[in-house]
RODO-2510 file (C-alpha; in nm, 4 decimals, decimal comma):
residues 588
     n   res          X          Y          Z
     1     m    -0,3449    -1,1597    -1,3916
     2     v    -0,1835    -1,3241    -1,6908
     3     g    -0,3505    -1,2288    -2,0166
     4     t    -0,2986    -1,2958    -2,3823
     5     v    -0,1192    -1,0468    -2,6020
     6     p    -0,2423    -0,9983    -2,9590
     7     p     0,0328    -1,0644    -3,2153
     8     l     0,1867    -0,7964    -3,4294
     9     h     0,0293    -0,8265    -3,7726
    10     a     0,2660    -0,9517    -4,0368
    11     g     0,3634    -0,6817    -4,2790
    12     a     0,2038    -0,4096    -4,0713
    13     s     0,4103    -0,0969    -4,0417
    14     r     0,3813     0,2504    -3,9036
    15     p     0,3153     0,5454    -4,1381
    16     a     0,6740     0,6684    -4,1152
    17     d     0,8176     0,3245    -4,1900
    18     a     0,5688     0,2510    -4,4646
    19     a     0,6981     0,5523    -4,6523
    20     a     1,0409     0,3917    -4,6603
    21     d     0,9123     0,1298    -4,9067
    22     a     0,8389     0,3970    -5,1724
    23     p     1,0757     0,6449    -5,3409
    24     a     1,1306     0,9568    -5,1378
    25     a     0,8841     1,2229    -5,2475
    26     g     1,0795     1,5091    -5,1054
    27     p     1,2859     1,6312    -4,8172
    28     s     1,1713     1,6442    -4,4588
    29     a     1,0125     1,9470    -4,3058
    30     a     1,2280     2,1959    -4,1312
    31     v     1,2112     2,2410    -3,7612
    32     a     1,1854     2,6111    -3,6917
    33     d     1,0859     2,7473    -3,3589
    34     v     1,1327     3,0356    -3,1247
    35     v     1,3110     2,9451    -2,8041
    36     e     1,1768     3,1797    -2,5436
    37     s     1,4071     3,3079    -2,2761
    38     s     1,4424     3,0605    -1,9901
    39     p     1,4680     3,1681    -1,6277
    40     q     1,8423     3,1723    -1,6849
    41     g     1,8207     3,4034    -1,9833
    42     a     1,8249     3,1815    -2,2929
    43     p     1,8223     3,4012    -2,6046
    44     a     1,5181     3,4020    -2,8293
    45     a     1,6150     3,2671    -3,1695
    46     a     1,4669     3,0993    -3,4742
    47     t     1,6656     2,8060    -3,6097
    48     c     1,6185     2,6333    -3,9436
    49     p     1,7891     2,3338    -4,1097
    50     p     1,9994     2,3594    -4,4255
    51     a     1,8058     2,5204    -4,7098
    52     a     2,0400     2,5897    -4,9973
    53     g     1,9080     2,8233    -5,2652
    54     i     1,6668     3,0163    -5,0448
    55     e     1,7334     3,3824    -5,0922
    56     g     1,7313     3,6101    -4,7943
    57     v     1,8181     3,3368    -4,5430
    58     p     2,1881     3,3494    -4,4562
    59     s     2,3790     3,0245    -4,4023
    60     v     2,5395     2,9840    -4,0602
    61     g     2,7512     2,6771    -3,9947
    62     g     2,5995     2,4887    -4,2863
    63     a     2,2387     2,5531    -4,1828
    64     a     2,0065     2,8322    -4,2783
    65     a     1,9275     3,0451    -3,9776
    66     a     1,7873     3,3862    -3,9047
    67     v     1,7955     3,5550    -3,5693
    68     a     1,4473     3,6893    -3,5131
    69     r     1,5049     4,0322    -3,3637
    70     p     1,3033     4,3461    -3,4288
    71     s     1,4736     4,5868    -3,6667
    72     p     1,5958     4,9207    -3,5340
    73     g     1,2875     5,0828    -3,6803
    74     g     1,0610     4,8791    -3,4566
    75     g     0,9002     4,6576    -3,7242
    76     g     0,9582     4,4863    -4,0550
    77     a     1,1647     4,1745    -4,1224
    78     p     1,4177     4,0289    -3,8775
    79     e     1,7822     4,1168    -3,9036
    80     g     1,9608     3,9257    -4,1771
    81     t     1,6459     3,8962    -4,3941
    82     p     1,5858     4,1773    -4,6532
    83     d     1,2338     4,3186    -4,6550
    84     e     1,1898     4,2544    -5,0289
    85     a     1,3614     3,9138    -5,0510
    86     p     1,1718     3,6569    -5,2630
    87     v     1,0673     3,3318    -5,0969
    88     g     1,2374     3,0267    -5,2515
    89     q     1,1080     2,8935    -5,5800
    90     p     0,8701     3,0722    -5,8204
    91     g     0,5100     3,0495    -5,7228
    92     g     0,5785     3,0513    -5,3511
    93     p     0,3857     3,2904    -5,1272
    94     p     0,5528     3,6226    -5,0490
    95     t     0,6753     3,6941    -4,7007
    96     a     0,4091     3,8784    -4,5023
    97     p     0,5415     4,1936    -4,3343
    98     a     0,5273     4,1939    -3,9568
    99     p     0,2800     4,4408    -3,8058
   100     s     0,4641     4,7230    -3,6399
   101     v     0,2182     4,7287    -3,3483
   102     l     0,3153     4,3839    -3,2182
   103     p     0,4902     4,3703    -2,8804
   104     p     0,8527     4,2453    -2,8856
   105     m     0,7850     3,8722    -2,8229
   106     a     0,4957     3,8598    -3,0693
   107     s     0,7177     4,0283    -3,3268
   108     v     0,9833     3,7639    -3,2680
   109     r     0,7314     3,4840    -3,3127
   110     a     0,5859     3,6369    -3,6297
   111     a     0,9321     3,6800    -3,7802
   112     a     1,0235     3,3208    -3,6978
   113     s     0,6971     3,2023    -3,8491
   114     r     0,7751     3,3823    -4,1767
   115     v     1,1183     3,2234    -4,1983
   116     q     0,9704     2,8838    -4,1142
   117     r     0,7058     2,9100    -4,3856
   118     a     0,9621     3,0270    -4,6405
   119     v     1,1937     2,7321    -4,5726
   120     r     0,9138     2,4767    -4,5753
   121     v     0,7554     2,6018    -4,8967
   122     a     1,0903     2,6211    -5,0755
   123     m     1,2014     2,2748    -4,9608
   124     a     0,8664     2,1179    -5,0446
   125     t     0,8750     2,2506    -5,4013
   126     a     1,2457     2,2203    -5,4804
   127     a     1,2738     1,8391    -5,5409
   128     p     1,6538     1,8148    -5,5118
   129     a     1,8463     1,5274    -5,6641
   130     t     1,9582     1,3982    -5,3230
   131     p     1,7227     1,3879    -5,0222
   132     p     1,8275     1,6055    -4,7283
   133     g     2,0467     1,4262    -4,4766
   134     l     2,2001     1,2124    -4,7557
   135     a     2,5145     1,2630    -4,9575
   136     c     2,6348     1,0626    -5,2547
   137     r     2,9526     0,8714    -5,1769
   138     g     3,0724     0,6540    -5,4592
   139     g     2,7332     0,6683    -5,6286
   140     s     2,5243     0,5533    -5,3310
   141     p     2,3623     0,7790    -5,0731
   142     a     2,5014     0,7673    -4,7223
   143     v     2,3926     0,9437    -4,4089
   144     v     2,5851     1,2624    -4,3508
   145     t     2,7601     1,2786    -4,0144
   146     p     2,5559     1,5068    -3,7846
   147     p     2,7024     1,8535    -3,7320
   148     a     2,8848     1,9443    -3,4140
   149     a     2,5663     2,0853    -3,2650
   150     t     2,4097     1,7399    -3,2554
   151     l     2,5078     1,4394    -3,0432
   152     a     2,8754     1,3630    -3,0335
   153     i     2,8568     0,9891    -2,9638
   154     p     3,1062     0,8084    -3,1896
   155     v     2,9081     0,5645    -3,3979
   156     a     2,9818     0,3679    -3,7120
   157     a     2,8692     0,5198    -4,0400
   158     v     2,5192     0,4064    -4,1250
   159     t     2,4307     0,3521    -4,4888
   160     t     2,0822     0,3495    -4,6269
   161     t     1,9030     0,3088    -4,9559
   162     p     1,7587     0,5819    -5,1804
   163     s     1,4102     0,4724    -5,0754
   164     a     1,4699     0,5563    -4,7094
   165     a     1,2090     0,8188    -4,6306
   166     p     1,2788     1,1209    -4,4124
   167     p     1,0393     1,2123    -4,1293
   168     p     0,6913     1,3161    -4,2462
   169     v     0,6650     1,6666    -4,3873
   170     v     0,4585     1,9009    -4,1759
   171     a     0,2188     2,1308    -4,3552
   172     a     0,3125     2,4974    -4,3514
   173     a     0,1342     2,7077    -4,0940
   174     p    -0,1351     2,9431    -4,2191
   175     a    -0,0251     3,2944    -4,3092
   176     g     0,0052     3,5229    -4,0111
   177     s     0,0039     3,2390    -3,7529
   178     v     0,2524     3,1886    -3,4689
   179     p     0,3774     2,8639    -3,3100
   180     r     0,0971     2,6918    -3,1259
   181     p     0,0741     2,8182    -2,7666
   182     l     0,1441     2,5855    -2,4777
   183     p    -0,1464     2,5187    -2,2421
   184     p    -0,0901     2,6127    -1,8796
   185     p     0,0352     2,3228    -1,6624
   186     a    -0,3002     2,2772    -1,4926
   187     q    -0,4644     2,2128    -1,8316
   188     r    -0,2089     1,9748    -1,9800
   189     p    -0,3363     1,6303    -2,0812
   190     f    -0,2150     1,4301    -1,7777
   191     t    -0,3646     1,6479    -1,5061
   192     p    -0,4926     1,4496    -1,3217
   193     w    -0,2621     1,1501    -1,3773
   194     p    -0,4483     0,8730    -1,5665
   195     f    -0,1924     0,5884    -1,5909
   196     g    -0,1753     0,4167    -1,2516
   197     r     0,1000     0,3963    -0,9914
   198     y     0,3539     0,1346    -1,1024
   199     v     0,5911     0,2102    -1,3895
   200     t     0,8704     0,0310    -1,5763
   201     a     1,1599     0,2756    -1,6009
   202     p     1,3523     0,3285    -1,9266
   203     m     1,6545     0,0967    -1,9485
   204     v     1,8993     0,0687    -2,2380
   205     d     1,8565    -0,2693    -2,4138
   206     a     1,6354    -0,3863    -2,1263
   207     s     1,2846    -0,2346    -2,1369
   208     e     1,2175    -0,3723    -2,4862
   209     l     0,8746    -0,4971    -2,6005
   210     p     0,8762    -0,8565    -2,4579
   211     f     0,9999    -0,7361    -2,1188
   212     r     0,7431    -0,4545    -2,1117
   213     l     0,4669    -0,7047    -2,1866
   214     l     0,5974    -0,9334    -1,9107
   215     n     0,5909    -0,6421    -1,6666
   216     r     0,2364    -0,5490    -1,7675
   217     r     0,1210    -0,9039    -1,6897
   218     h     0,2582    -0,8651    -1,3380
   219     g     0,1331    -0,5323    -1,2128
   220     v     0,2941    -0,2552    -1,4239
   221     s     0,0475     0,0032    -1,5531
   222     l     0,2845     0,2231    -1,7615
   223     a     0,6147     0,1400    -1,9327
   224     y     0,8967     0,3355    -2,0940
   225     t     1,0889     0,2122    -2,3968
   226     p     1,4673     0,1857    -2,3747
   227     m     1,6532     0,5112    -2,4274
   228     f     1,6872     0,5732    -2,8021
   229     h     1,9667     0,7805    -2,9563
   230     a     1,7778     1,0581    -3,1356
   231     a     2,0353     1,1140    -3,4113
   232     l     2,0466     0,7437    -3,5007
   233     f     1,6691     0,7056    -3,4708
   234     a     1,6168     0,9941    -3,7118
   235     s     1,8746     0,8813    -3,9689
   236     s     1,8852     0,5004    -3,9674
   237     p     1,5929     0,2777    -4,0729
   238     r     1,7925    -0,0221    -3,9492
   239     y     1,8243     0,1308    -3,6024
   240     r     1,4505     0,2003    -3,5885
   241     a     1,3616    -0,1481    -3,7093
   242     e     1,5819    -0,3112    -3,4459
   243     h     1,4881    -0,0993    -3,1462
   244     w     1,1393     0,0381    -3,2012
   245     t     0,8623    -0,2233    -3,1783
   246     t     0,5219    -0,2023    -3,0180
   247     i     0,1710    -0,3499    -3,0437
   248     p    -0,1726    -0,2189    -2,9423
   249     a    -0,1539    -0,4036    -2,6078
   250     d     0,1663    -0,2152    -2,5245
   251     r    -0,0146     0,0871    -2,3802
   252     p     0,0155     0,3220    -2,2025
   253     l     0,3668     0,3762    -2,3362
   254     a     0,6361     0,6443    -2,3205
   255     v     0,9222     0,6657    -2,5719
   256     q     1,2501     0,8063    -2,4400
   257     f     1,5175     0,9832    -2,6476
   258     c     1,8574     1,1261    -2,5632
   259     a     1,9420     1,4443    -2,7509
   260     n     2,1115     1,7803    -2,7120
   261     d     1,9786     1,9492    -3,0286
   262     p     1,6100     2,0482    -3,0641
   263     a     1,5947     1,9809    -3,4394
   264     t     1,7421     1,6319    -3,3947
   265     l     1,5009     1,5523    -3,1132
   266     v     1,1979     1,6605    -3,3164
   267     a     1,3158     1,4779    -3,6302
   268     a     1,3432     1,1521    -3,4300
   269     a     1,0185     1,2039    -3,2427
   270     r     0,8191     1,2539    -3,5646
   271     y     0,8501     0,8795    -3,6310
   272     v     0,6467     0,8036    -3,3168
   273     d     0,4306     1,1164    -3,3180
   274     n     0,1386     0,9281    -3,4691
   275     g    -0,0808     0,8155    -3,1816
   276     e     0,1136     0,4980    -3,0957
   277     v     0,2551     0,6400    -2,7726
   278     d     0,1192     0,8448    -2,4847
   279     f     0,4130     1,0799    -2,4334
   280     i     0,7662     1,1397    -2,5608
   281     d     1,0357     1,1617    -2,2943
   282     l     1,3687     1,3452    -2,2928
   283     n     1,6473     1,1723    -2,1006
   284     l     1,8061     1,4239    -1,8643
   285     g     1,9106     1,1713    -1,6015
   286     c     2,1648     0,9248    -1,7463
   287     p     2,4870     0,9562    -1,5378
   288     q     2,7022     0,7082    -1,7301
   289     g     3,0273     0,7813    -1,9112
   290     i     2,8633     0,7373    -2,2522
   291     a     2,6273     1,0243    -2,1645
   292     r     2,9219     1,2435    -2,0641
   293     k     3,0983     1,1626    -2,3921
   294     g     2,7869     1,2253    -2,5999
   295     h     2,6863     1,5325    -2,3984
   296     y     2,3344     1,4285    -2,3067
   297     g     2,1395     1,2924    -2,0105
   298     a     2,2398     1,4264    -1,6688
   299     f     2,5307     1,6145    -1,8268
   300     l     2,2855     1,8729    -1,9628
   301     q     2,1512     1,9656    -1,6198
   302     d     2,3924     2,2603    -1,5906
   303     e     2,2811     2,4009    -1,9297
   304     w     1,9320     2,5246    -1,8585
   305     p     1,8878     2,7216    -2,1842
   306     t     1,9648     2,4042    -2,3821
   307     v     1,7174     2,2014    -2,1773
   308     a     1,4502     2,4701    -2,2161
   309     a     1,5066     2,4772    -2,5930
   310     l     1,4765     2,0979    -2,6208
   311     i     1,1523     2,0819    -2,4219
   312     s     0,9842     2,3911    -2,5683
   313     t     1,0666     2,3056    -2,9299
   314     a     0,9390     1,9500    -2,8954
   315     a     0,6262     2,0636    -2,7100
   316     r     0,5365     2,3114    -2,9863
   317     e     0,6306     2,0991    -3,2883
   318     l     0,4845     1,7631    -3,1808
   319     t     0,1262     1,6609    -3,1222
   320     t     0,2229     1,4023    -2,8573
   321     p     0,2842     1,5437    -2,5067
   322     v     0,6450     1,5800    -2,3943
   323     s     0,8012     1,4730    -2,0644
   324     a     1,1464     1,4632    -1,9045
   325     k     1,3335     1,2455    -1,6556
   326     i     1,5910     1,4179    -1,4342
   327     r     1,8284     1,3629    -1,1439
   328     i     1,8443     1,5925    -0,8442
   329     f     2,1032     1,8519    -0,7442
   330     p     2,2656     1,8426    -0,3993
   331     d     2,0758     2,1643    -0,3279
   332     v     1,6997     2,1200    -0,2877
   333     a     1,6141     2,4754    -0,3954
   334     k     1,8143     2,4388    -0,7151
   335     t     1,6401     2,1093    -0,7930
   336     v     1,2989     2,2719    -0,7468
   337     a     1,3966     2,5670    -0,9690
   338     y     1,5218     2,3245    -1,2357
   339     a     1,1950     2,1299    -1,2256
   340     r     0,9898     2,4491    -1,2520
   341     m     1,1915     2,5597    -1,5541
   342     i     1,1170     2,2279    -1,7271
   343     e     0,7476     2,2618    -1,6464
   344     d     0,7407     2,6189    -1,7794
   345     a     0,9170     2,5060    -2,0991
   346     g     0,6225     2,2801    -2,1828
   347     a     0,6704     1,9398    -2,0158
   348     s     0,3494     1,7553    -1,9308
   349     v     0,5135     1,4982    -1,6979
   350     l     0,8337     1,5006    -1,4905
   351     a     1,0061     1,1889    -1,3526
   352     v     1,2586     1,2527    -1,0742
   353     h     1,5344     1,0091    -0,9790
   354     g     1,6177     1,0946    -0,6193
   355     r     1,9945     1,0686    -0,6632
   356     t     2,2530     1,3148    -0,7900
   357     r     2,4536     1,2736    -1,1087
   358     e     2,7497     1,1499    -0,9044
   359     q     2,5484     0,8829    -0,7187
   360     k     2,5662     0,5731    -0,9356
   361     g     2,6678     0,2101    -0,9163
   362     r     2,7060     0,0076    -0,5989
   363     t     2,8032     0,3093    -0,3891
   364     a     2,5066     0,5207    -0,4961
   365     g     2,3278     0,5027    -0,1627
   366     p     1,9519     0,5432    -0,1134
   367     a     1,7478     0,7911    -0,3126
   368     d     1,6333     1,1092    -0,1397
   369     w     1,2549     1,1061    -0,1236
   370     e     1,2451     1,4434     0,0543
   371     v     1,3757     1,6219    -0,2563
   372     i     1,1146     1,4470    -0,4701
   373     r     0,8483     1,5604    -0,2223
   374     a     0,9678     1,9213    -0,2564
   375     v     0,9524     1,8988    -0,6372
   376     k     0,6033     1,7506    -0,6298
   377     a     0,4819     2,0269    -0,3975
   378     a     0,6186     2,2960    -0,6303
   379     l     0,4804     2,1633    -0,9616
   380     t     0,1352     2,1420    -1,1151
   381     i     0,2094     1,8666    -1,3692
   382     p     0,2298     1,4987    -1,2588
   383     v     0,5553     1,3922    -1,0932
   384     l     0,6866     1,0340    -1,0950
   385     a     0,9387     0,9142    -0,8342
   386     n     1,2364     0,6847    -0,8939
   387     g     1,4608     0,5154    -0,6373
   388     n     1,4539     0,2705    -0,3406
   389     v     1,1729     0,0527    -0,4800
   390     h     1,2361    -0,3200    -0,4178
   391     h     0,8727    -0,4329    -0,3933
   392     r     0,5199    -0,2907    -0,3964
   393     g     0,5393    -0,1985    -0,0283
   394     d     0,8337     0,0295    -0,1060
   395     a     0,6422     0,1847    -0,3951
   396     d     0,3404     0,2584    -0,1777
   397     a     0,5650     0,4022     0,0938
   398     c     0,7352     0,6251    -0,1652
   399     i     0,4026     0,7599    -0,2888
   400     a     0,2923     0,8280     0,0689
   401     a     0,6210     1,0063     0,1507
   402     t     0,6537     1,2122    -0,1671
   403     g     0,2977     1,2604    -0,2912
   404     a     0,4169     1,1399    -0,6331
   405     d     0,1632     1,0249    -0,8910
   406     g     0,3555     0,7070    -0,9721
   407     v     0,6762     0,5164    -0,8996
   408     l     0,9395     0,3856    -1,1419
   409     s     1,1602     0,0824    -1,0870
   410     a     1,4554    -0,0325    -1,2972
   411     v     1,7324    -0,2468    -1,1454
   412     w     1,5116    -0,4424    -0,9076
   413     l     1,2517    -0,4969    -1,1779
   414     l     1,5195    -0,6709    -1,3868
   415     e     1,5770    -0,9254    -1,1096
   416     n     1,2052    -0,9683    -1,0392
   417     p     0,9633    -0,8633    -1,3166
   418     a     0,6774    -0,9444    -1,0749
   419     l     0,8107    -0,6900    -0,8245
   420     f     0,4900    -0,4861    -0,8110
   421     e     0,2891    -0,7978    -0,7241
   422     a     0,4960    -0,8537    -0,4082
   423     p     0,3572    -0,6619    -0,1067
   424     d     0,6783    -0,7006     0,0973
   425     a     1,0366    -0,8242     0,0843
   426     d     0,9484    -1,1825     0,1800
   427     a     0,6969    -1,2106    -0,1020
   428     a     0,9468    -1,0603    -0,3467
   429     a     1,2102    -1,3156    -0,2429
   430     l     0,9683    -1,6025    -0,3100
   431     a     0,8881    -1,4991    -0,6692
   432     d     0,9552    -1,7896    -0,9069
   433     r     1,2263    -1,6483    -1,1341
   434     m     1,2370    -1,9652    -1,3438
   435     a     0,8685    -1,9337    -1,4328
   436     l     0,9222    -1,5646    -1,5165
   437     a     1,2209    -1,6483    -1,7387
   438     e     1,0190    -1,9088    -1,9281
   439     e     0,7329    -1,6619    -1,9700
   440     y     0,9783    -1,4035    -2,1033
   441     l     1,1245    -1,6463    -2,3599
   442     t     0,7723    -1,7290    -2,4792
   443     l     0,7127    -1,3577    -2,5415
   444     v     1,0460    -1,3281    -2,7252
   445     e     0,9358    -1,6082    -2,9573
   446     a     0,6293    -1,4023    -3,0494
   447     y     0,8085    -1,0642    -3,0628
   448     p     1,1773    -1,1196    -3,1516
   449     v     1,4445    -0,8898    -3,0113
   450     p     1,8263    -0,8978    -3,0322
   451     m     1,9750    -1,1969    -2,8507
   452     r     2,1969    -0,9701    -2,6411
   453     c     1,8820    -0,8394    -2,4715
   454     v     1,7597    -1,1931    -2,4027
   455     r     2,0944    -1,3006    -2,2587
   456     a     2,1140    -0,9978    -2,0287
   457     h     1,7633    -1,0606    -1,8927
   458     l     1,8329    -1,4293    -1,8252
   459     f     2,1543    -1,3505    -1,6402
   460     k     1,9556    -1,1156    -1,4120
   461     l     1,6623    -1,3537    -1,3635
   462     m     1,8811    -1,6625    -1,3084
   463     r     2,1445    -1,4952    -1,0910
   464     s     2,0757    -1,7013    -0,7763
   465     r     2,0568    -2,0286    -0,9668
   466     l     2,3730    -1,9495    -1,1627
   467     n     2,5560    -1,8759    -0,8349
   468     t     2,4602    -2,2274    -0,7236
   469     c     2,5397    -2,3922    -1,0588
   470     m     2,8490    -2,1971    -1,1619
   471     e     2,9226    -2,4265    -1,4548
   472     e     2,6101    -2,3015    -1,6356
   473     n     2,7332    -1,9402    -1,6482
   474     g     2,9467    -2,0271    -1,9478
   475     s     2,6621    -2,2095    -2,1188
   476     l     2,4352    -1,9074    -2,0894
   477     g     2,7114    -1,6734    -2,2062
   478     k     2,7690    -1,8836    -2,5199
   479     a     2,4006    -1,9256    -2,6113
   480     r     2,3102    -1,7575    -2,9408
   481     t     1,9616    -1,8865    -3,0243
   482     l     1,6335    -1,9254    -2,8421
   483     e     1,6731    -2,3045    -2,8514
   484     e     2,0047    -2,2749    -2,6699
   485     f     1,8530    -2,0414    -2,4101
   486     w     1,5688    -2,2880    -2,3526
   487     g     1,8305    -2,5629    -2,3111
   488     v     2,0115    -2,3679    -2,0360
   489     l     1,6827    -2,3117    -1,8520
   490     r     1,6001    -2,6829    -1,8646
   491     v     1,9382    -2,7709    -1,7171
   492     l     1,8995    -2,5145    -1,4376
   493     r     1,5501    -2,6342    -1,3558
   494     g     1,6744    -2,9931    -1,3347
   495     k     1,9590    -2,8971    -1,1018
   496     c     1,7950    -2,6317    -0,8848
   497     d     1,4191    -2,6999    -0,8717
   498     v     1,4230    -3,0628    -0,7571
   499     g     1,1196    -3,1376    -0,5401
   500     e     1,0973    -2,7781    -0,4219
   501     q     1,1002    -2,4360    -0,5876
   502     f     1,4511    -2,2938    -0,5702
   503     e     1,3425    -1,9612    -0,4148
   504     v     1,1288    -2,1383    -0,1501
   505     r     1,4221    -2,3575    -0,0528
   506     q     1,6591    -2,0593    -0,0381
   507     v     1,4263    -1,8593     0,1855
   508     r     1,3726    -2,1616     0,4124
   509     q     1,7461    -2,2266     0,4412
   510     h     1,8119    -1,8612     0,5115
   511     r     1,5544    -1,8553     0,7909
   512     e     1,6892    -2,1790     0,9389
   513     a     2,0437    -2,0424     0,9350
   514     a     1,9315    -1,7173     1,0977
   515     a     1,7402    -1,9064     1,3689
   516     a     2,0401    -2,1315     1,4396
   517     e     2,2683    -1,8305     1,4655
   518     a     2,0319    -1,6573     1,7077
   519     a     2,0052    -1,9715     1,9221
   520     a     2,3834    -2,0095     1,9342
   521     a     2,4256    -1,6466     2,0387
   522     e     2,1665    -1,6873     2,3156
   523     a     2,3323    -2,0059     2,4420
   524     a     2,6717    -1,8354     2,4476
   525     s     2,5357    -1,5433     2,6485
   526     v     2,3846    -1,7815     2,9099
   527     a     2,7032    -1,9866     2,9437
   528     k     2,9321    -1,6856     2,9652
   529     p     3,0303    -1,6067     3,3330
   530     s     2,9150    -1,2760     3,4707
   531     t     3,1792    -1,0058     3,4575
   532     e     2,9695    -0,7316     3,6086
   533     v     3,1586    -0,5227     3,8637
   534     v     2,9615    -0,4119     4,1676
   535     a     3,0417    -0,0523     4,2549
   536     p     3,1431     0,0020     4,6176
   537     p     2,9350     0,2316     4,8369
   538     q     3,0026     0,6000     4,7932
   539     g     3,3110     0,6973     4,9900
   540     a     3,4102     0,3368     5,0561
   541     g     3,7001     0,3549     4,8128
   542     e     3,8416     0,6799     4,9561
   543     p     4,1483     0,6481     5,1780
   544     p     4,1240     0,7736     5,5386
   545     h     4,2102     1,1353     5,6040
   546     g     4,5843     1,1836     5,5853
   547     a     4,6461     0,8431     5,4216
   548     t     4,7951     0,8132     5,0765
   549     a     4,6354     0,6177     4,7998
   550     p     4,8043     0,2862     4,7158
   551     p     5,0098     0,2664     4,3964
   552     g     4,7875     0,2254     4,0855
   553     a     4,4736     0,3525     4,2539
   554     v     4,2432     0,6058     4,0829
   555     s     4,2052     0,9399     4,2546
   556     p     3,9186     1,1830     4,1959
   557     a     4,0120     1,4952     4,0018
   558     v     3,8980     1,8451     4,0731
   559     d     3,6408     1,8467     3,7869
   560     g     3,5102     1,5006     3,8646
   561     a     3,7110     1,3233     3,5940
   562     a     3,9108     1,0189     3,6862
   563     v     4,2884     1,0529     3,6741
   564     s     4,4883     0,7336     3,6581
   565     a     4,7999     0,7185     3,8718
   566     s     5,1191     0,5543     3,7584
   567     p     5,0844     0,1764     3,7471
   568     v     5,2659    -0,0529     3,9863
   569     p     5,5904    -0,1824     3,8356
   570     g     5,5109    -0,4906     3,6301
   571     q     5,1360    -0,4079     3,6148
   572     k     4,9878    -0,3761     3,2639
   573     r     4,8352    -0,0371     3,1893
   574     p     4,4715    -0,0707     3,0705
   575     r     4,3919     0,0275     2,7113
   576     e     4,2885     0,3907     2,6866
   577     a     4,0381     0,5418     2,4449
   578     p     4,1803     0,7844     2,1880
   579     a     4,1628     1,1496     2,2756
   580     t     3,9347     1,2344     1,9831
   581     s     3,6661     1,0172     1,8215
   582     t     3,6140     1,0134     1,4442
   583     s     3,3212     0,8514     1,2641
   584     l     3,3206     0,7053     0,9168
   585     v     3,0872     0,9065     0,6986
   586     v     2,9125     0,6936     0,4384
   587     d     2,7757     0,8725     0,1326
   588     a     2,4139     0,7578     0,1495
***
């Protein structure tokens, strides 16, 4: 059912963006957390961001850090932090000694909490001349290039103004507290699953606000944003303004980030950790070369301690639930163990693409629903399936086969945003792409997005028409404004939808061609003379006792196999089958 979408109020902004209009009041809060050991043995450690001038916190690689380990005496402060060290600026609270009766993990958490409070109090009261994350270059602040521990995607330097606000500062935890505990999987907020069955998957520059709203009008119940680069999202107001848009009608909604550093992920997620989204997703499934170069997505799936640190830190530091989207391993047991590790780290939802990291592009082959079924059976949190969904019938079949709570679609949804309204392939083929393209452009007029996104969507939606009217491919590629895009659509409608909807005519012509081909094949089989050979009665072909077989005849062998004698001179030897048969194995 097509509904109206309330407009985004002019001048309205989110709390994090509204702070950018005022001078920065102080640096951002530090992200300090204890990363518990993963099933693969990740070390427990407390990590803190740079905090120059804080006594008792050694600097490691440009960032203040303290490894939270019990001292040899069994209690007291962690190694690297003197017991009597003052905490930051004057007036700050003293560091509370750790009780010696705490068990090892509780002692680690208490030590990390003390370091976290010390850094936050000192940074909140210091008021440095330059906000953290900025450095003066030629008199104007510029974003400092992220350290090697963060994403390694080569991007252009992003400049900002002194009024650009860092993520909201988080209040220091009460004295003696530990990081908030994670609820068991059975008690996490999406058990049972509340968001329906049909989901728009995250797509770079494709699942933006107008396209999400179009999908919601045509059967989608939950949508993901495009994948956002966490380091850029955290550091660049321009990047956030261009990529992050939403309205109240755009719910339920998941925001996806790519990251390989827990502090960077949390710093980016704080901008959306304000009730505007339903969960925050970590991309662990992108198989593209850019993900390999930046060391994120599916190229983290062999680094389980890193994945556990990303999920657990975000789950403890953020108020919005955390999820992840993964690809499978060739081994089912390893995939299930990987999924369990992510659940144990604190994820509230897991989306599983049923293909491996190497299965991508046109040769990817079908997704493996059996692996998704095994993951769903092993987990308590909701599991979403991804792969092989061309229409709603496929989605329902996937849910029946896997037991998944919902189904994501990406590539096929780009070609038919009304995919989940089509019960079968025939209905999907008849969807009016021209009407959907015009509806999409109307939404873009209300909620502007970069023109590259618009162009990419129209190329997908108009693919069949553009294949018929090849001359309009160039016109669409050169279009730079909405008026020019509307002009291309009017030309295509005039050429392709004359007297009959283009998709209806294509389906009719396809069926007529298939029927004609079947009739021609049947007629050819009737007219073809019979070449059936009637076998002689048993023993009729055997020569009389003592007689020799004529040249070229076939004699029975001892084991029942036929042995061909030498042919008569001038007679053509029949084609023989090869000795061994090989089959072409297709990676499906």
